[in-house]
C-alpha positions as CSV (number, residue, x, y, z in Angstrom):
1,X,0.0,-0.2,-0.2
2,X,3.1,2.1,0.7
3,X,4.5,1.7,-3.2
4,X,0.9,2.2,-4.0
5,X,0.3,5.7,-2.5
6,X,4.1,7.0,-3.4
7,X,3.1,6.5,-6.8
8,X,-0.7,8.2,-6.9
9,X,-0.4,10.4,-9.3
10,X,0.9,8.3,-11.5
11,X,-2.0,5.8,-10.8
12,X,-4.3,8.4,-10.8
13,X,-2.8,9.8,-14.8
14,X,-2.6,5.8,-15.9
15,X,-7.3,5.6,-14.8
16,X,-8.1,7.2,-17.5
17,X,-6.5,5.4,-19.9
18,X,-7.3,1.9,-18.1
19,X,-10.6,2.7,-18.4
20,X,-11.0,4.0,-21.8
21,X,-9.1,0.7,-22.9
22,X,-11.7,-1.3,-20.7
23,X,-14.9,0.0,-22.0
24,X,-13.9,0.4,-25.6
25,X,-11.4,-2.6,-26.3
26,X,-12.1,-5.5,-23.3
27,X,-16.1,-5.2,-23.1
28,X,-16.6,-5.4,-26.7
29,X,-15.1,-8.7,-26.8
30,X,-18.2,-10.3,-25.0
31,X,-20.0,-9.4,-28.5
32,X,-17.9,-12.1,-30.3
33,X,-20.4,-14.4,-28.8
34,X,-22.6,-13.2,-32.3
35,X,-20.6,-15.2,-34.3
36,X,-21.5,-18.5,-32.7
37,X,-25.3,-17.0,-32.4
38,X,-28.6,-16.6,-35.0
39,X,-28.6,-12.7,-33.6
40,X,-32.1,-11.6,-32.8
41,X,-31.6,-8.1,-31.2
42,X,-34.6,-8.0,-29.6
43,X,-33.6,-11.0,-28.0
44,X,-30.2,-9.5,-26.9
45,X,-27.3,-11.1,-27.1
46,X,-27.7,-13.2,-24.6
47,X,-30.9,-14.6,-25.3
48,X,-30.2,-15.1,-29.0
49,X,-30.1,-18.8,-30.0
50,X,-27.3,-20.8,-30.6
51,X,-25.9,-22.5,-33.9
52,X,-22.7,-23.0,-33.6
53,X,-20.0,-23.1,-36.7
54,X,-23.0,-22.2,-39.1
55,X,-22.4,-18.7,-39.9
56,X,-18.5,-19.5,-40.1
57,X,-19.4,-22.8,-43.0
58,X,-21.7,-19.9,-44.8
59,X,-18.4,-17.6,-44.9
60,X,-16.4,-19.9,-46.1
61,X,-18.8,-22.0,-49.0
62,X,-19.6,-18.4,-49.8
63,X,-18.6,-18.2,-53.6
64,X,-18.1,-14.4,-52.6
65,X,-16.0,-15.3,-49.6
66,X,-12.6,-16.0,-52.4
67,X,-13.4,-13.2,-53.7
68,X,-12.9,-10.7,-50.5
69,X,-9.5,-12.5,-49.6
70,X,-8.1,-12.2,-52.8
71,X,-9.1,-8.5,-53.0
72,X,-8.0,-7.7,-49.7
73,X,-4.7,-9.5,-49.7
74,X,-3.6,-7.5,-52.9
75,X,-4.1,-4.2,-52.0
76,X,-3.0,-4.6,-48.6
77,X,0.1,-6.0,-50.4
78,X,0.2,-3.3,-53.0
79,X,0.3,-1.1,-50.2
80,X,3.2,-2.6,-48.1
81,X,5.8,-2.9,-51.6
82,X,4.6,0.6,-53.1
83,X,3.7,2.3,-49.2
84,X,5.8,1.7,-47.2
85,X,9.2,2.2,-47.7
86,X,7.5,6.0,-49.2
87,X,7.5,7.6,-46.1
88,X,11.2,6.6,-45.2
89,X,13.0,8.1,-49.0
90,X,10.8,11.1,-48.2
91,X,12.2,11.0,-44.1
92,X,15.9,10.4,-45.8
93,X,15.6,12.9,-48.5
94,X,13.5,15.7,-45.7
95,X,16.6,14.9,-43.6
96,X,18.9,16.2,-45.8
97,X,17.4,19.6,-46.3
98,X,19.2,22.1,-45.0
99,X,17.4,25.3,-45.6
100,X,14.8,25.4,-42.5
101,X,11.8,27.2,-43.2
102,X,11.8,25.1,-46.8
103,X,11.9,21.9,-44.8
104,X,9.4,23.4,-42.3
105,X,7.0,24.3,-45.3
106,X,7.5,20.9,-46.8
107,X,6.8,18.8,-43.8
108,X,3.7,21.1,-43.1
109,X,2.3,20.2,-47.0
110,X,3.8,16.6,-46.6
111,X,1.8,16.0,-42.9
112,X,-1.8,18.5,-44.2
113,X,-3.7,15.5,-46.2
114,X,-3.3,13.1,-43.2
115,X,-5.8,15.3,-41.1
116,X,-8.2,15.5,-43.8
117,X,-11.2,12.8,-43.8
118,X,-11.5,10.3,-46.4
119,X,-15.0,11.5,-47.0
120,X,-12.8,15.0,-48.2
121,X,-9.9,14.0,-49.3
122,X,-12.3,11.3,-51.6
123,X,-14.1,14.1,-53.5
124,X,-10.7,15.8,-53.9
125,X,-9.6,13.0,-55.6
126,X,-12.6,12.3,-57.6
127,X,-12.4,16.2,-58.6
128,X,-9.1,14.9,-60.8
129,X,-9.7,11.2,-61.6
130,X,-13.5,11.3,-61.9
131,X,-15.9,11.3,-65.3
132,X,-15.5,15.6,-65.5
133,X,-12.7,15.8,-63.4
134,X,-9.0,17.7,-64.2
135,X,-7.5,14.9,-65.8
136,X,-10.0,14.4,-68.5
137,X,-10.8,17.5,-68.6
138,X,-6.4,17.9,-69.5
139,X,-7.3,14.8,-71.8
140,X,-10.2,17.0,-74.0
141,X,-8.4,19.9,-74.0
142,X,-5.1,18.1,-76.4
143,X,-8.0,15.9,-78.3
144,X,-7.3,12.0,-76.3
145,X,-10.6,10.7,-75.4
146,X,-12.3,10.5,-71.4
147,X,-11.1,7.6,-68.9
148,X,-13.5,7.0,-66.1
149,X,-10.7,6.0,-63.7
150,X,-12.9,5.8,-60.8
151,X,-14.4,3.2,-62.5
152,X,-12.1,1.3,-64.2
153,X,-11.5,-1.9,-62.5
154,X,-7.9,-2.7,-64.3
155,X,-6.8,1.2,-62.3
156,X,-9.0,1.0,-59.4
157,X,-6.9,-0.9,-57.1
158,X,-3.9,1.7,-58.3
159,X,-6.1,4.4,-57.4
160,X,-6.5,3.3,-54.4
161,X,-2.4,2.7,-53.9
162,X,-1.3,6.0,-54.9
163,X,-4.2,7.8,-52.7
164,X,-3.3,5.6,-49.9
165,X,0.3,6.9,-50.0
166,X,-0.2,10.5,-51.0
167,X,-3.1,11.3,-47.9
168,X,-0.7,9.2,-45.5
169,X,3.3,9.3,-46.8
170,X,4.1,12.6,-44.9
171,X,3.0,11.9,-41.1
172,X,3.8,8.3,-41.1
173,X,7.3,9.9,-42.2
174,X,7.1,11.8,-38.8
175,X,8.9,8.8,-36.9
176,X,11.6,8.3,-39.2
177,X,12.5,12.0,-38.8
178,X,12.2,11.6,-35.0
179,X,14.3,7.8,-35.2
180,X,17.3,10.6,-37.3
181,X,17.7,12.7,-34.7
182,X,19.2,9.9,-32.2
183,X,22.2,9.1,-34.6
184,X,25.2,10.1,-33.5
185,X,26.5,13.4,-35.7
186,X,30.1,12.6,-35.1
187,X,29.5,9.4,-37.2
188,X,29.2,11.0,-39.9
189,X,31.7,13.5,-39.2
190,X,34.0,9.9,-39.3
191,X,32.5,8.9,-42.3
192,X,33.7,12.3,-44.2
193,X,37.2,11.6,-42.8
194,X,37.3,8.1,-44.1
195,X,35.5,9.6,-47.8
196,X,32.4,7.7,-47.7
197,X,30.3,9.5,-49.8
198,X,26.6,10.9,-49.4
199,X,24.9,7.5,-50.6
200,X,27.6,5.7,-48.4
201,X,26.4,7.6,-45.3
202,X,22.8,7.2,-45.7
203,X,23.0,3.3,-46.0
204,X,26.0,2.7,-43.5
205,X,24.6,4.9,-41.1
206,X,21.6,6.5,-41.6
207,X,19.9,3.4,-42.8
208,X,21.4,1.6,-39.9
209,X,20.4,4.0,-37.2
210,X,16.9,3.4,-38.3
211,X,16.9,-0.4,-39.4
212,X,15.0,-1.0,-35.8
213,X,12.4,1.6,-36.4
214,X,11.4,0.0,-39.8
215,X,11.4,-3.3,-38.8
216,X,8.8,-3.3,-36.2
217,X,6.5,-0.7,-38.5
218,X,6.8,-3.6,-40.8
219,X,5.6,-5.6,-38.0
220,X,2.7,-3.8,-37.7
221,X,2.2,-3.4,-41.5
222,X,1.7,-7.2,-41.3
223,X,-0.3,-7.9,-38.7
224,X,-3.1,-5.0,-40.8
225,X,-2.6,-6.8,-43.8
226,X,-6.5,-7.5,-43.8
227,X,-7.0,-4.2,-42.9
228,X,-7.3,-3.0,-46.0
229,X,-9.2,0.7,-45.3
230,X,-12.4,0.0,-45.1
231,X,-13.4,4.5,-45.5
232,X,-11.3,4.8,-48.2
233,X,-12.4,1.9,-50.5
234,X,-16.2,2.7,-49.5
235,X,-15.5,6.7,-50.0
236,X,-13.5,5.5,-53.6
237,X,-15.7,2.6,-54.7
238,X,-18.8,2.1,-56.5
239,X,-21.2,-1.3,-58.2
240,X,-18.4,-1.4,-61.2
241,X,-15.3,-2.2,-59.2
242,X,-16.6,-4.3,-56.7
243,X,-15.0,-7.2,-58.2
244,X,-11.4,-6.0,-57.9
245,X,-12.2,-3.5,-54.6
246,X,-14.7,-5.2,-52.3
247,X,-12.8,-5.7,-49.5
248,X,-13.6,-8.1,-46.0
249,X,-14.4,-4.8,-44.0
250,X,-16.4,-3.0,-46.3
251,X,-18.5,-7.1,-47.0
252,X,-19.1,-6.8,-43.2
253,X,-20.6,-3.7,-43.5
254,X,-23.0,-4.6,-46.2
255,X,-23.6,-7.6,-44.3
256,X,-24.5,-6.4,-41.0
257,X,-25.2,-3.2,-40.8
258,X,-27.2,-3.1,-44.5
259,X,-28.6,-6.6,-44.8
260,X,-28.9,-6.7,-40.8
261,X,-26.8,-10.5,-41.2
262,X,-25.2,-9.8,-37.6
263,X,-24.3,-13.3,-37.2
264,X,-22.5,-13.8,-40.6
265,X,-20.3,-10.1,-40.5
266,X,-19.5,-10.6,-36.8
267,X,-18.0,-14.3,-38.4
268,X,-15.6,-12.5,-41.0
269,X,-14.7,-10.1,-38.7
270,X,-13.7,-13.0,-36.2
271,X,-12.0,-14.7,-38.8
272,X,-10.2,-11.7,-40.2
273,X,-8.8,-10.8,-36.5
274,X,-7.7,-14.4,-35.2
275,X,-5.6,-14.1,-39.1
276,X,-4.4,-10.8,-38.1
277,X,-2.9,-11.8,-34.6
278,X,-1.1,-15.0,-36.4
279,X,0.5,-13.0,-39.2
280,X,2.1,-9.9,-36.1
281,X,3.1,-13.1,-34.2
282,X,5.0,-14.6,-36.6
283,X,6.0,-11.7,-38.2
284,X,7.5,-10.6,-34.6
285,X,8.8,-14.2,-34.3
286,X,10.9,-13.6,-38.0
287,X,11.9,-9.9,-36.7
288,X,13.2,-11.5,-33.8
289,X,15.4,-14.4,-35.0
290,X,17.1,-11.8,-37.8
291,X,18.4,-10.2,-34.4
292,X,16.2,-6.9,-34.5
293,X,14.5,-5.0,-31.6
294,X,10.8,-7.1,-32.2
295,X,7.8,-5.9,-29.7
296,X,8.2,-8.6,-27.2
């Protein structure tokens, strides 16, 4: 008790955070049992009849399910391949800028899209790539037939990846810029004395210094490989591109809320959570075996 009283202010500050996670992260776990029930809103979770694995059997036997998995994994995979290196490259380039007013201006411009909701940012994107957007106006000016980029299944996934990068790369670079400040400047001076070029310094000192942070963020990115961006897909997609753009989260939204099939929607969501947990544990194990810092 004496120890608790000694750290009473620390526990007082910690209490709101604990309450937040208990109320909004752990208590809602009770709702997972809906996946094993024929949930009736008027009966409640407790009185709704049990159906065992029926919702999971419906999910795995659905002709829609393989398409959902393929779309979700492909979009997330493209995000990692093309999107993950962009904040690192941006942070490295920005770290070399010595004119502070220019550096801060670029940072502010790059951060700004993160603070816009996907409703607003999606509207801006639509005004650029939509049927009467800026790109089509320019194409018509030079005599080229207009292209509806937002309703073209072949271009939808690149559109999702590129717009996702544009919105978040500046904000994602913050953590790398913070890591760069922790590198000892004397290492660069020693490298210059040894005749190392700028690229050599970046490769052997800068990238080596932020490598643990890169590994940790890659683990988190792999863990969310089935989280392909619900808001973005919901805003940018339309029935024409459902074959390449419909992901697990948008399917859960349509089935669960619009069609009131809560049991099936919860089963799909639970499946996604279990796969994400397996992926993040596996990625963390692999990173730890390579000698890098891991999450645990």
